[in-house]
py3Dmol code that shows the C-alpha trace and the ligand (Angstrom):
import py3Dmol

protein = """\
ATOM      1  CA  UNK A   1      10.895   8.288  28.268  1.00  0.00           C
ATOM      2  CA  UNK A   2      13.548   6.370  30.125  1.00  0.00           C
ATOM      3  CA  UNK A   3      14.392   2.695  29.963  1.00  0.00           C
ATOM      4  CA  UNK A   4      12.090   1.635  27.187  1.00  0.00           C
ATOM      5  CA  UNK A   5      12.539  -1.854  25.732  1.00  0.00           C
ATOM      6  CA  UNK A   6      15.071  -2.321  22.933  1.00  0.00           C
ATOM      7  CA  UNK A   7      12.469  -2.769  20.182  1.00  0.00           C
ATOM      8  CA  UNK A   8       9.994   0.031  19.750  1.00  0.00           C
ATOM      9  CA  UNK A   9       7.111  -0.095  17.306  1.00  0.00           C
ATOM     10  CA  UNK A  10       4.795   2.828  16.510  1.00  0.00           C
ATOM     11  CA  UNK A  11       1.487   2.426  14.703  1.00  0.00           C
ATOM     12  CA  UNK A  12      -0.534   5.365  13.397  1.00  0.00           C
ATOM     13  CA  UNK A  13      -4.208   4.742  12.678  1.00  0.00           C
ATOM     14  CA  UNK A  14      -7.242   6.827  11.756  1.00  0.00           C
ATOM     15  CA  UNK A  15      -9.997   5.400  13.989  1.00  0.00           C
ATOM     16  CA  UNK A  16     -10.358   3.055  16.927  1.00  0.00           C
ATOM     17  CA  UNK A  17     -10.708  -0.486  15.414  1.00  0.00           C
ATOM     18  CA  UNK A  18      -8.317   0.043  12.472  1.00  0.00           C
ATOM     19  CA  UNK A  19      -5.388  -1.113  14.598  1.00  0.00           C
ATOM     20  CA  UNK A  20      -7.044  -4.377  15.601  1.00  0.00           C
ATOM     21  CA  UNK A  21      -8.265  -5.210  12.085  1.00  0.00           C
ATOM     22  CA  UNK A  22      -4.958  -4.397  10.375  1.00  0.00           C
ATOM     23  CA  UNK A  23      -2.323  -5.141  12.985  1.00  0.00           C
ATOM     24  CA  UNK A  24      -3.927  -6.890  15.966  1.00  0.00           C
ATOM     25  CA  UNK A  25      -1.841 -10.044  15.671  1.00  0.00           C
ATOM     26  CA  UNK A  26       1.356  -8.087  15.019  1.00  0.00           C
ATOM     27  CA  UNK A  27       0.757  -5.843  18.018  1.00  0.00           C
ATOM     28  CA  UNK A  28       0.028  -8.781  20.314  1.00  0.00           C
ATOM     29  CA  UNK A  29       3.092 -10.651  19.067  1.00  0.00           C
ATOM     30  CA  UNK A  30       5.519  -7.789  19.589  1.00  0.00           C
ATOM     31  CA  UNK A  31       4.002  -6.769  22.911  1.00  0.00           C
ATOM     32  CA  UNK A  32       4.349 -10.351  24.152  1.00  0.00           C
ATOM     33  CA  UNK A  33       7.926 -10.418  22.862  1.00  0.00           C
ATOM     34  CA  UNK A  34       8.761  -7.475  25.089  1.00  0.00           C
ATOM     35  CA  UNK A  35       8.757  -4.727  22.482  1.00  0.00           C
ATOM     36  CA  UNK A  36       7.348  -1.320  23.325  1.00  0.00           C
ATOM     37  CA  UNK A  37       4.260  -0.931  21.164  1.00  0.00           C
ATOM     38  CA  UNK A  38       2.779   2.550  20.822  1.00  0.00           C
ATOM     39  CA  UNK A  39      -0.537   3.182  19.117  1.00  0.00           C
ATOM     40  CA  UNK A  40      -1.488   6.686  18.022  1.00  0.00           C
ATOM     41  CA  UNK A  41      -5.115   7.002  16.883  1.00  0.00           C
ATOM     42  CA  UNK A  42      -5.954  10.212  15.041  1.00  0.00           C
ATOM     43  CA  UNK A  43      -9.706  10.513  15.728  1.00  0.00           C
ATOM     44  CA  UNK A  44     -12.311   8.995  18.031  1.00  0.00           C
ATOM     45  CA  UNK A  45     -14.253   7.540  15.102  1.00  0.00           C
ATOM     46  CA  UNK A  46     -17.288   9.676  15.880  1.00  0.00           C
ATOM     47  CA  UNK A  47     -18.812   9.186  12.432  1.00  0.00           C
ATOM     48  CA  UNK A  48     -18.805   5.390  12.451  1.00  0.00           C
ATOM     49  CA  UNK A  49     -21.986   3.425  11.858  1.00  0.00           C
ATOM     50  CA  UNK A  50     -23.231   1.539  14.884  1.00  0.00           C
ATOM     51  CA  UNK A  51     -23.925  -2.186  14.471  1.00  0.00           C
ATOM     52  CA  UNK A  52     -25.758  -3.232  17.679  1.00  0.00           C
ATOM     53  CA  UNK A  53     -29.307  -1.833  17.619  1.00  0.00           C
ATOM     54  CA  UNK A  54     -29.117  -1.316  21.374  1.00  0.00           C
ATOM     55  CA  UNK A  55     -26.324   1.227  20.914  1.00  0.00           C
ATOM     56  CA  UNK A  56     -27.788   3.016  17.888  1.00  0.00           C
ATOM     57  CA  UNK A  57     -28.628   5.999  20.109  1.00  0.00           C
ATOM     58  CA  UNK A  58     -24.894   6.845  20.264  1.00  0.00           C
ATOM     59  CA  UNK A  59     -24.776   7.658  16.540  1.00  0.00           C
ATOM     60  CA  UNK A  60     -23.675  11.099  15.330  1.00  0.00           C
ATOM     61  CA  UNK A  61     -27.129  11.930  13.983  1.00  0.00           C
ATOM     62  CA  UNK A  62     -28.689  11.089  17.356  1.00  0.00           C
ATOM     63  CA  UNK A  63     -26.846  11.649  20.656  1.00  0.00           C
ATOM     64  CA  UNK A  64     -23.427  11.979  19.006  1.00  0.00           C
ATOM     65  CA  UNK A  65     -21.753  10.072  21.824  1.00  0.00           C
ATOM     66  CA  UNK A  66     -20.049   7.427  19.727  1.00  0.00           C
ATOM     67  CA  UNK A  67     -16.592   8.979  20.137  1.00  0.00           C
ATOM     68  CA  UNK A  68     -16.357   8.651  23.929  1.00  0.00           C
ATOM     69  CA  UNK A  69     -17.868   5.166  23.693  1.00  0.00           C
ATOM     70  CA  UNK A  70     -15.203   4.103  21.222  1.00  0.00           C
ATOM     71  CA  UNK A  71     -12.481   5.383  23.545  1.00  0.00           C
ATOM     72  CA  UNK A  72     -13.634   2.653  25.914  1.00  0.00           C
ATOM     73  CA  UNK A  73     -13.753   0.053  23.154  1.00  0.00           C
ATOM     74  CA  UNK A  74     -10.204   0.909  22.160  1.00  0.00           C
ATOM     75  CA  UNK A  75      -8.963   0.640  25.739  1.00  0.00           C
ATOM     76  CA  UNK A  76     -10.558  -2.809  26.013  1.00  0.00           C
ATOM     77  CA  UNK A  77      -8.986  -3.879  22.713  1.00  0.00           C
ATOM     78  CA  UNK A  78      -5.544  -2.744  23.859  1.00  0.00           C
ATOM     79  CA  UNK A  79      -5.941  -4.811  26.996  1.00  0.00           C
ATOM     80  CA  UNK A  80      -6.591  -7.862  24.835  1.00  0.00           C
ATOM     81  CA  UNK A  81      -3.465  -7.153  22.782  1.00  0.00           C
ATOM     82  CA  UNK A  82      -1.274  -6.395  25.795  1.00  0.00           C
ATOM     83  CA  UNK A  83      -0.541  -2.873  24.588  1.00  0.00           C
ATOM     84  CA  UNK A  84      -0.277  -0.255  27.326  1.00  0.00           C
ATOM     85  CA  UNK A  85       0.788   2.797  25.345  1.00  0.00           C
ATOM     86  CA  UNK A  86      -2.110   4.117  23.304  1.00  0.00           C
ATOM     87  CA  UNK A  87      -2.711   7.775  22.647  1.00  0.00           C
ATOM     88  CA  UNK A  88      -4.881  10.076  20.595  1.00  0.00           C
ATOM     89  CA  UNK A  89      -3.126  12.459  18.235  1.00  0.00           C
ATOM     90  CA  UNK A  90      -2.930  15.852  19.917  1.00  0.00           C
ATOM     91  CA  UNK A  91      -4.927  14.484  22.852  1.00  0.00           C
ATOM     92  CA  UNK A  92      -8.348  12.867  23.030  1.00  0.00           C
ATOM     93  CA  UNK A  93     -10.908  14.591  20.821  1.00  0.00           C
ATOM     94  CA  UNK A  94      -8.463  17.000  19.199  1.00  0.00           C
ATOM     95  CA  UNK A  95      -9.388  15.813  15.709  1.00  0.00           C
ATOM     96  CA  UNK A  96     -12.798  14.603  14.666  1.00  0.00           C
ATOM     97  CA  UNK A  97     -13.666  11.756  12.330  1.00  0.00           C
ATOM     98  CA  UNK A  98     -14.286  13.241   8.855  1.00  0.00           C
ATOM     99  CA  UNK A  99     -16.777  10.638   7.635  1.00  0.00           C
ATOM    100  CA  UNK A 100     -16.550   8.914   4.270  1.00  0.00           C
ATOM    101  CA  UNK A 101     -15.165  10.766   1.251  1.00  0.00           C
ATOM    102  CA  UNK A 102     -17.566  13.350  -0.154  1.00  0.00           C
ATOM    103  CA  UNK A 103     -19.844  13.855   2.840  1.00  0.00           C
ATOM    104  CA  UNK A 104     -20.347  17.304   4.357  1.00  0.00           C
ATOM    105  CA  UNK A 105     -18.556  16.224   7.574  1.00  0.00           C
ATOM    106  CA  UNK A 106     -15.298  16.352   5.560  1.00  0.00           C
ATOM    107  CA  UNK A 107     -15.420  20.126   5.841  1.00  0.00           C
ATOM    108  CA  UNK A 108     -16.531  20.500   9.420  1.00  0.00           C
ATOM    109  CA  UNK A 109     -14.436  22.558  11.801  1.00  0.00           C
ATOM    110  CA  UNK A 110     -11.984  20.227  13.552  1.00  0.00           C
ATOM    111  CA  UNK A 111     -12.434  17.380  11.066  1.00  0.00           C
ATOM    112  CA  UNK A 112      -9.142  15.536  10.659  1.00  0.00           C
ATOM    113  CA  UNK A 113      -9.340  15.774   6.851  1.00  0.00           C
ATOM    114  CA  UNK A 114      -9.612  19.530   7.202  1.00  0.00           C
ATOM    115  CA  UNK A 115      -6.526  19.846   9.354  1.00  0.00           C
ATOM    116  CA  UNK A 116      -3.199  21.295   8.357  1.00  0.00           C
ATOM    117  CA  UNK A 117      -0.821  18.340   7.925  1.00  0.00           C
ATOM    118  CA  UNK A 118       2.166  20.089   9.505  1.00  0.00           C
ATOM    119  CA  UNK A 119       0.163  21.166  12.512  1.00  0.00           C
ATOM    120  CA  UNK A 120      -1.086  17.634  13.114  1.00  0.00           C
ATOM    121  CA  UNK A 121       2.356  16.176  12.400  1.00  0.00           C
ATOM    122  CA  UNK A 122       3.910  18.259  15.175  1.00  0.00           C
ATOM    123  CA  UNK A 123       1.895  16.291  17.741  1.00  0.00           C
ATOM    124  CA  UNK A 124       3.235  13.066  16.309  1.00  0.00           C
ATOM    125  CA  UNK A 125       6.805  14.363  16.192  1.00  0.00           C
ATOM    126  CA  UNK A 126       6.610  14.810  19.931  1.00  0.00           C
ATOM    127  CA  UNK A 127       5.589  11.165  20.347  1.00  0.00           C
ATOM    128  CA  UNK A 128       8.283   9.944  17.941  1.00  0.00           C
ATOM    129  CA  UNK A 129      11.039  11.896  19.661  1.00  0.00           C
ATOM    130  CA  UNK A 130       9.891  10.670  23.033  1.00  0.00           C
ATOM    131  CA  UNK A 131       9.362   6.954  22.277  1.00  0.00           C
ATOM    132  CA  UNK A 132      12.055   6.814  19.544  1.00  0.00           C
ATOM    133  CA  UNK A 133      10.613   3.889  17.557  1.00  0.00           C
ATOM    134  CA  UNK A 134      12.737   2.040  15.015  1.00  0.00           C
ATOM    135  CA  UNK A 135       9.632   0.989  13.090  1.00  0.00           C
ATOM    136  CA  UNK A 136       6.520   2.891  12.012  1.00  0.00           C
ATOM    137  CA  UNK A 137       3.420   1.232  10.565  1.00  0.00           C
ATOM    138  CA  UNK A 138       0.709   3.207   8.782  1.00  0.00           C
ATOM    139  CA  UNK A 139      -1.324   3.222   5.544  1.00  0.00           C
ATOM    140  CA  UNK A 140      -0.338   3.742   1.941  1.00  0.00           C
ATOM    141  CA  UNK A 141      -0.969   7.138   0.241  1.00  0.00           C
ATOM    142  CA  UNK A 142      -4.542   6.114  -0.577  1.00  0.00           C
ATOM    143  CA  UNK A 143      -5.157   5.256   3.056  1.00  0.00           C
ATOM    144  CA  UNK A 144      -5.713   1.665   1.958  1.00  0.00           C
ATOM    145  CA  UNK A 145      -9.163   2.404   0.558  1.00  0.00           C
ATOM    146  CA  UNK A 146      -9.661   6.122   0.129  1.00  0.00           C
ATOM    147  CA  UNK A 147     -11.208   7.121   3.453  1.00  0.00           C
ATOM    148  CA  UNK A 148     -10.225  10.760   4.103  1.00  0.00           C
ATOM    149  CA  UNK A 149      -9.040  10.087   7.661  1.00  0.00           C
ATOM    150  CA  UNK A 150      -6.899   7.176   6.491  1.00  0.00           C
ATOM    151  CA  UNK A 151      -5.341   9.287   3.742  1.00  0.00           C
ATOM    152  CA  UNK A 152      -4.701  12.059   6.247  1.00  0.00           C
ATOM    153  CA  UNK A 153      -3.242   9.591   8.781  1.00  0.00           C
ATOM    154  CA  UNK A 154      -0.786   8.489   6.084  1.00  0.00           C
ATOM    155  CA  UNK A 155       0.177  12.079   5.288  1.00  0.00           C
ATOM    156  CA  UNK A 156       0.601  13.057   8.908  1.00  0.00           C
ATOM    157  CA  UNK A 157       2.602   9.930   9.765  1.00  0.00           C
ATOM    158  CA  UNK A 158       4.965  10.309   6.802  1.00  0.00           C
ATOM    159  CA  UNK A 159       5.405  14.030   7.420  1.00  0.00           C
ATOM    160  CA  UNK A 160       6.047  13.509  11.127  1.00  0.00           C
ATOM    161  CA  UNK A 161       8.634  10.822  10.391  1.00  0.00           C
ATOM    162  CA  UNK A 162      10.481  13.336   8.189  1.00  0.00           C
ATOM    163  CA  UNK A 163      10.232  16.203  10.629  1.00  0.00           C
ATOM    164  CA  UNK A 164      11.218  14.110  13.660  1.00  0.00           C
ATOM    165  CA  UNK A 165      14.610  13.484  12.078  1.00  0.00           C
ATOM    166  CA  UNK A 166      15.260  17.092  11.089  1.00  0.00           C
ATOM    167  CA  UNK A 167      17.790  18.609  13.422  1.00  0.00           C
ATOM    168  CA  UNK A 168      16.536  22.154  12.968  1.00  0.00           C
ATOM    169  CA  UNK A 169      12.847  21.367  13.500  1.00  0.00           C
ATOM    170  CA  UNK A 170      11.156  22.287  16.805  1.00  0.00           C
ATOM    171  CA  UNK A 171      13.799  21.265  19.315  1.00  0.00           C
ATOM    172  CA  UNK A 172      11.210  21.958  21.991  1.00  0.00           C
ATOM    173  CA  UNK A 173       9.584  18.690  20.901  1.00  0.00           C
ATOM    174  CA  UNK A 174      12.627  16.588  21.799  1.00  0.00           C
ATOM    175  CA  UNK A 175      15.912  15.379  20.371  1.00  0.00           C
ATOM    176  CA  UNK A 176      15.797  14.492  16.655  1.00  0.00           C
ATOM    177  CA  UNK A 177      15.074  10.860  15.881  1.00  0.00           C
ATOM    178  CA  UNK A 178      15.140   9.015  12.567  1.00  0.00           C
ATOM    179  CA  UNK A 179      12.821   6.037  12.158  1.00  0.00           C
ATOM    180  CA  UNK A 180      14.719   3.196  10.469  1.00  0.00           C
ATOM    181  CA  UNK A 181      11.818   1.513   8.687  1.00  0.00           C
ATOM    182  CA  UNK A 182       8.333   2.589   7.641  1.00  0.00           C
ATOM    183  CA  UNK A 183       5.742   0.039   6.576  1.00  0.00           C
ATOM    184  CA  UNK A 184       2.371   0.362   4.902  1.00  0.00           C
ATOM    185  CA  UNK A 185      -0.430  -2.094   5.668  1.00  0.00           C
ATOM    186  CA  UNK A 186      -1.030  -4.530   2.849  1.00  0.00           C
ATOM    187  CA  UNK A 187      -2.892  -7.689   1.962  1.00  0.00           C
ATOM    188  CA  UNK A 188      -1.563  -9.795  -0.933  1.00  0.00           C
ATOM    189  CA  UNK A 189      -4.269 -10.299  -3.542  1.00  0.00           C
ATOM    190  CA  UNK A 190      -3.829 -14.088  -3.513  1.00  0.00           C
ATOM    191  CA  UNK A 191      -4.317 -14.170   0.266  1.00  0.00           C
ATOM    192  CA  UNK A 192      -7.448 -12.042   0.034  1.00  0.00           C
ATOM    193  CA  UNK A 193      -8.874 -14.238  -2.746  1.00  0.00           C
ATOM    194  CA  UNK A 194      -8.090 -17.403  -0.847  1.00  0.00           C
ATOM    195  CA  UNK A 195      -9.746 -15.952   2.268  1.00  0.00           C
ATOM    196  CA  UNK A 196     -12.949 -15.152   0.428  1.00  0.00           C
ATOM    197  CA  UNK A 197     -12.931 -18.620  -1.160  1.00  0.00           C
ATOM    198  CA  UNK A 198     -12.829 -20.067   2.347  1.00  0.00           C
ATOM    199  CA  UNK A 199     -15.661 -17.834   3.450  1.00  0.00           C
ATOM    200  CA  UNK A 200     -17.801 -18.753   0.468  1.00  0.00           C
ATOM    201  CA  UNK A 201     -17.090 -22.436   1.059  1.00  0.00           C
ATOM    202  CA  UNK A 202     -18.305 -21.971   4.628  1.00  0.00           C
ATOM    203  CA  UNK A 203     -21.569 -20.522   3.308  1.00  0.00           C
ATOM    204  CA  UNK A 204     -22.548 -16.918   3.783  1.00  0.00           C
ATOM    205  CA  UNK A 205     -23.802 -17.576   7.294  1.00  0.00           C
ATOM    206  CA  UNK A 206     -23.757 -15.726   9.615  1.00  0.00           C
ATOM    207  CA  UNK A 207     -23.401 -12.701   7.384  1.00  0.00           C
ATOM    208  CA  UNK A 208     -26.045 -11.592   4.902  1.00  0.00           C
ATOM    209  CA  UNK A 209     -23.477 -11.435   2.109  1.00  0.00           C
ATOM    210  CA  UNK A 210     -19.843 -12.101   1.317  1.00  0.00           C
ATOM    211  CA  UNK A 211     -17.500  -9.293   0.345  1.00  0.00           C
ATOM    212  CA  UNK A 212     -14.709  -9.423  -2.197  1.00  0.00           C
ATOM    213  CA  UNK A 213     -11.022  -8.496  -2.189  1.00  0.00           C
ATOM    214  CA  UNK A 214     -12.093  -5.036  -3.349  1.00  0.00           C
ATOM    215  CA  UNK A 215     -13.690  -4.509   0.063  1.00  0.00           C
ATOM    216  CA  UNK A 216     -10.375  -5.091   1.851  1.00  0.00           C
ATOM    217  CA  UNK A 217      -8.098  -2.069   2.344  1.00  0.00           C
ATOM    218  CA  UNK A 218      -4.528  -2.340   1.110  1.00  0.00           C
ATOM    219  CA  UNK A 219      -4.936  -5.259  -1.301  1.00  0.00           C
ATOM    220  CA  UNK A 220      -2.094  -5.297  -3.834  1.00  0.00           C
ATOM    221  CA  UNK A 221      -0.326  -7.687  -6.164  1.00  0.00           C
ATOM    222  CA  UNK A 222       1.628 -10.203  -4.120  1.00  0.00           C
ATOM    223  CA  UNK A 223       4.952  -8.960  -5.456  1.00  0.00           C
ATOM    224  CA  UNK A 224       4.601  -5.651  -3.632  1.00  0.00           C
ATOM    225  CA  UNK A 225       4.363  -7.313  -0.236  1.00  0.00           C
ATOM    226  CA  UNK A 226       7.799  -7.317   1.385  1.00  0.00           C
ATOM    227  CA  UNK A 227       6.997  -8.591   4.834  1.00  0.00           C
ATOM    228  CA  UNK A 228       4.678 -11.000   6.564  1.00  0.00           C
ATOM    229  CA  UNK A 229       4.193 -11.420  10.269  1.00  0.00           C
ATOM    230  CA  UNK A 230       2.810 -14.766  11.349  1.00  0.00           C
ATOM    231  CA  UNK A 231       0.602 -13.867  14.257  1.00  0.00           C
ATOM    232  CA  UNK A 232      -1.408 -17.082  14.216  1.00  0.00           C
ATOM    233  CA  UNK A 233      -0.346 -17.808  17.796  1.00  0.00           C
ATOM    234  CA  UNK A 234      -2.205 -14.593  18.672  1.00  0.00           C
ATOM    235  CA  UNK A 235      -5.330 -15.287  16.639  1.00  0.00           C
ATOM    236  CA  UNK A 236      -7.441 -15.379  19.800  1.00  0.00           C
ATOM    237  CA  UNK A 237      -6.043 -12.067  20.988  1.00  0.00           C
ATOM    238  CA  UNK A 238      -6.747 -10.398  17.669  1.00  0.00           C
ATOM    239  CA  UNK A 239     -10.298 -11.746  17.543  1.00  0.00           C
ATOM    240  CA  UNK A 240     -10.887 -10.592  21.130  1.00  0.00           C
ATOM    241  CA  UNK A 241      -9.548  -7.118  20.338  1.00  0.00           C
ATOM    242  CA  UNK A 242     -11.808  -6.882  17.292  1.00  0.00           C
ATOM    243  CA  UNK A 243     -14.776  -8.008  19.405  1.00  0.00           C
ATOM    244  CA  UNK A 244     -13.994  -5.226  21.854  1.00  0.00           C
ATOM    245  CA  UNK A 245     -14.907  -2.798  19.064  1.00  0.00           C
ATOM    246  CA  UNK A 246     -18.463  -4.022  19.287  1.00  0.00           C
ATOM    247  CA  UNK A 247     -20.100  -0.953  17.758  1.00  0.00           C
ATOM    248  CA  UNK A 248     -18.035  -1.469  14.595  1.00  0.00           C
ATOM    249  CA  UNK A 249     -17.224  -5.140  14.113  1.00  0.00           C
ATOM    250  CA  UNK A 250     -19.112  -8.432  14.269  1.00  0.00           C
ATOM    251  CA  UNK A 251     -16.695 -11.363  14.615  1.00  0.00           C
ATOM    252  CA  UNK A 252     -17.762 -14.918  13.805  1.00  0.00           C
ATOM    253  CA  UNK A 253     -15.021 -17.544  14.018  1.00  0.00           C
ATOM    254  CA  UNK A 254     -12.318 -16.771  11.443  1.00  0.00           C
ATOM    255  CA  UNK A 255     -14.518 -14.170   9.736  1.00  0.00           C
ATOM    256  CA  UNK A 256     -15.909 -10.755  10.526  1.00  0.00           C
ATOM    257  CA  UNK A 257     -18.113  -8.014   9.124  1.00  0.00           C
ATOM    258  CA  UNK A 258     -18.277  -4.257   9.470  1.00  0.00           C
ATOM    259  CA  UNK A 259     -21.512  -2.268   9.414  1.00  0.00           C
ATOM    260  CA  UNK A 260     -21.959  -3.073   5.708  1.00  0.00           C
ATOM    261  CA  UNK A 261     -22.677  -6.700   6.738  1.00  0.00           C
ATOM    262  CA  UNK A 262     -20.267  -8.099   4.153  1.00  0.00           C
ATOM    263  CA  UNK A 263     -18.407 -11.107   5.515  1.00  0.00           C
ATOM    264  CA  UNK A 264     -14.608 -10.910   5.309  1.00  0.00           C
ATOM    265  CA  UNK A 265     -11.791 -13.230   6.344  1.00  0.00           C
ATOM    266  CA  UNK A 266      -9.965 -12.344   9.560  1.00  0.00           C
ATOM    267  CA  UNK A 267      -6.257 -12.545   8.746  1.00  0.00           C
ATOM    268  CA  UNK A 268      -3.900 -13.681  11.479  1.00  0.00           C
ATOM    269  CA  UNK A 269      -0.838 -13.443   9.296  1.00  0.00           C
ATOM    270  CA  UNK A 270      -0.487  -9.721   8.619  1.00  0.00           C
ATOM    271  CA  UNK A 271       1.265  -8.213   5.637  1.00  0.00           C
ATOM    272  CA  UNK A 272       3.298  -5.108   4.956  1.00  0.00           C
ATOM    273  CA  UNK A 273       5.128  -3.216   2.265  1.00  0.00           C
ATOM    274  CA  UNK A 274       8.415  -1.668   3.317  1.00  0.00           C
ATOM    275  CA  UNK A 275       8.105   1.914   2.086  1.00  0.00           C
ATOM    276  CA  UNK A 276      11.141   3.507   3.728  1.00  0.00           C
ATOM    277  CA  UNK A 277      14.310   1.806   4.945  1.00  0.00           C
ATOM    278  CA  UNK A 278      16.506  -1.135   4.061  1.00  0.00           C
ATOM    279  CA  UNK A 279      14.971  -4.603   3.984  1.00  0.00           C
ATOM    280  CA  UNK A 280      16.440  -7.165   6.331  1.00  0.00           C
ATOM    281  CA  UNK A 281      16.967 -10.800   5.643  1.00  0.00           C
ATOM    282  CA  UNK A 282      13.881 -12.594   4.422  1.00  0.00           C
ATOM    283  CA  UNK A 283      12.695 -16.150   4.208  1.00  0.00           C
ATOM    284  CA  UNK A 284      11.208 -17.172   0.896  1.00  0.00           C
ATOM    285  CA  UNK A 285      11.724 -13.612  -0.252  1.00  0.00           C
ATOM    286  CA  UNK A 286       9.782 -11.858   2.490  1.00  0.00           C
ATOM    287  CA  UNK A 287      10.905 -10.452   5.783  1.00  0.00           C
ATOM    288  CA  UNK A 288       9.361 -12.174   8.805  1.00  0.00           C
ATOM    289  CA  UNK A 289      10.221  -9.487  11.337  1.00  0.00           C
ATOM    290  CA  UNK A 290       9.503  -5.757  11.152  1.00  0.00           C
ATOM    291  CA  UNK A 291      12.829  -5.107  12.881  1.00  0.00           C
ATOM    292  CA  UNK A 292      14.850  -7.295  10.478  1.00  0.00           C
ATOM    293  CA  UNK A 293      18.158  -5.707   9.541  1.00  0.00           C
ATOM    294  CA  UNK A 294      17.996  -2.979  12.158  1.00  0.00           C
ATOM    295  CA  UNK A 295      21.076  -3.028  14.356  1.00  0.00           C
ATOM    296  CA  UNK A 296      19.833  -3.513  17.901  1.00  0.00           C
ATOM    297  CA  UNK A 297      21.882  -3.564  21.084  1.00  0.00           C
ATOM    298  CA  UNK A 298      20.856  -7.144  21.878  1.00  0.00           C
ATOM    299  CA  UNK A 299      21.704  -8.329  18.375  1.00  0.00           C
ATOM    300  CA  UNK A 300      18.502 -10.329  18.179  1.00  0.00           C
ATOM    301  CA  UNK A 301      16.382 -10.717  15.102  1.00  0.00           C
ATOM    302  CA  UNK A 302      12.995 -12.415  14.996  1.00  0.00           C
ATOM    303  CA  UNK A 303      11.283 -11.974  18.348  1.00  0.00           C
ATOM    304  CA  UNK A 304       9.954 -15.187  19.762  1.00  0.00           C
ATOM    305  CA  UNK A 305       8.511 -14.637  23.201  1.00  0.00           C
ATOM    306  CA  UNK A 306       9.973 -17.178  25.582  1.00  0.00           C
ATOM    307  CA  UNK A 307       6.574 -18.172  26.894  1.00  0.00           C
ATOM    308  CA  UNK A 308       4.763 -18.009  23.618  1.00  0.00           C
ATOM    309  CA  UNK A 309       2.745 -21.123  24.292  1.00  0.00           C
ATOM    310  CA  UNK A 310       1.328 -19.672  27.497  1.00  0.00           C
ATOM    311  CA  UNK A 311       0.328 -16.404  25.923  1.00  0.00           C
ATOM    312  CA  UNK A 312      -3.155 -17.494  25.206  1.00  0.00           C
ATOM    313  CA  UNK A 313      -2.600 -19.213  21.899  1.00  0.00           C
ATOM    314  CA  UNK A 314      -5.089 -21.908  22.610  1.00  0.00           C
ATOM    315  CA  UNK A 315      -5.202 -23.133  19.046  1.00  0.00           C
ATOM    316  CA  UNK A 316      -1.514 -23.178  19.362  1.00  0.00           C
ATOM    317  CA  UNK A 317       0.311 -26.390  18.814  1.00  0.00           C
ATOM    318  CA  UNK A 318       0.538 -25.454  15.189  1.00  0.00           C
ATOM    319  CA  UNK A 319       1.590 -21.887  15.775  1.00  0.00           C
ATOM    320  CA  UNK A 320       4.121 -22.096  18.537  1.00  0.00           C
ATOM    321  CA  UNK A 321       6.263 -24.945  19.251  1.00  0.00           C
ATOM    322  CA  UNK A 322       9.132 -24.562  16.787  1.00  0.00           C
TER     323      UNK A 322
END
"""
ligand_1 = """\
1
ZN
Zn -10.780 3.682 9.884
"""
view = py3Dmol.view(width=600, height=400)
view.addModel(protein, "pdb")
view.setStyle({"model": 0}, {"cartoon": {"style": "trace"}})
view.addModel(ligand_1, "xyz")
view.setStyle({"model": 1}, {"stick": {}})
view.zoomTo()
view.show()
């Protein structure tokens, strides 16, 4: 691809909706700042549970049309985040959602969990060598919470990052490219606890019950978190993107719930652990920019979109003006 922006960010996720929940504010921020943001989603999320009763007929045990429906939800979410480059690993429908750990769908033909990691990674190598991102965001080795597709997304992303840089590997997939920094999605335990305190203080309405930090993928001790991205100026964008995944997420103000009906806080500062690469300069110990420390042709560091205030951050005086 010719003439891409200087900063290029690649995110690898398991299902449509994971990107908006984990990284929606980060994606909106970097897209608005002029970075090239590429999302690769590994499955169509065919095995998800459907929240709105009116769409229950799409479910895998009924019409099994949830996958194509979620393609549309993802496209709408990307519009909200300002991200134009979103792809499915190996092409749309190549890999199927494997369902939760232990279910028979894990072993189905074509299930992502059942797929050879190197074979799947080759598709991602082609994307990496084409877009040439400096930064990759994905899950930790446990996939954040043990879902087979999330674990597999981690394995495929890490393997592809290795292979993309190997000079001898598959030159038909493009010129070798080494990704400078790889991050895993995280939530600091103190932030998760504080978020649930807020939710409890607000009463359980409108959700039947309140979750706990154990229900949030990627929660770790604060000390492991190397990087935080303040996306509060893009809170509205993130909430809108999450709403676009209407079969999967119910958003209510600064909270949301998945199909388990457990209320959770919606985080607009998003957190990361630098897993590969050299940390850049931090503030208060944590990096504030995924590209920190990476030599870039324009020499810039923290991206601040020139027109940040106009980019929809209605609750913005607090977020923007500095
Ligand atoms: Zn997922």
